C-alpha positions in Angstrom: -70.3 48.6 129.8 -68.6 52.0 129.0 -70.6 55.2 128.5 -69.1 58.1 126.5 -70.9 61.4 126.7 -70.0 64.5 124.6 -71.7 67.9 125.0 -71.2 70.6 122.3 -71.6 74.4 122.5 -71.7 75.7 119.0 -70.2 79.0 117.9 -72.5 82.0 117.4 -73.4 82.0 113.8 -73.5 78.2 113.3 -76.6 77.6 111.3 -79.4 75.2 112.1 -78.6 73.3 108.9 -75.0 72.8 110.0 -76.2 71.5 113.4 -78.7 69.2 111.8 -76.0 67.9 109.4 -73.7 67.1 112.3 -76.6 65.4 114.1 -77.4 63.3 111.0 -73.7 62.3 110.6 -73.4 61.3 114.2 -76.6 59.2 114.0 -75.1 57.3 111.0 -72.0 56.2 113.0 -73.5 53.0 114.6 -73.9 51.5 111.2 -70.2 52.1 110.3 -68.3 51.4 113.5 -68.1 47.9 115.0 -68.3 47.9 118.8 -70.5 51.0 119.1 -73.5 49.4 120.8 -75.8 52.3 121.0 -76.0 56.1 120.4 -78.4 58.8 121.2 -78.0 62.4 119.9 -80.1 65.2 121.3 -80.6 68.9 120.6 -81.1 71.2 123.4 -84.3 73.2 123.7 -83.6 75.0 127.1 -82.6 78.7 127.0 -80.4 78.6 130.1 -77.1 80.3 129.7 -75.3 77.2 131.0 -77.0 74.9 128.5 -75.1 73.1 125.8 -76.5 72.8 122.3 -76.0 69.1 121.5 -75.4 66.0 123.6 -74.2 62.6 122.3 -74.4 59.5 124.5 -72.7 56.3 123.3 -72.3 52.8 124.8 -69.5 50.3 124.3 -68.6 46.9 125.8 -65.1 48.0 126.6 -62.5 50.8 126.7 -60.9 49.2 123.7 -64.1 49.6 121.7 -64.3 53.2 122.7 -60.6 53.7 121.6 -61.5 52.1 118.2 -64.5 54.4 117.8 -62.4 57.5 118.6 -60.1 56.8 115.7 -62.5 55.3 113.2 -62.4 57.2 109.8 -66.2 57.9 109.8 -65.9 59.4 113.3 -62.9 61.4 112.4 -64.8 62.9 109.5 -67.6 64.1 111.8 -65.1 65.5 114.3 -63.7 67.8 111.5 -67.2 69.3 111.1 -67.7 69.6 114.8 -64.3 71.3 115.3 -65.3 73.8 112.6 -68.5 74.8 114.3 -67.9 74.2 118.1 -67.1 76.9 120.5 -66.1 74.2 123.0 -67.0 70.6 123.9 -67.1 68.7 127.2 -66.8 64.9 127.7 -67.5 62.3 130.3 -66.4 58.7 130.1 -67.4 56.2 132.8 -67.8 52.5 133.4 -71.4 51.4 134.3 -71.3 49.2 137.3 
């Protein structure tokens, strides 16, 4: 099993509606992308300066499935919205052993 985690820090001025739209769009991906086994999207409530605003955790059977997900048209459409609003992102990919 492969786990893919993305954390997003949104730009100052990004509205709650924009963030909720991105969350909704992300949560719709499992129904459109074969090989995406599970997805969890969470919004941060902590006020720590080092806190990120959104976290996405996805699971795949293989690295190939993750590669397919990365270039899927529905995923690409969400990435456009994220890039518009994100100050920066962080990612971790690992194999569950």
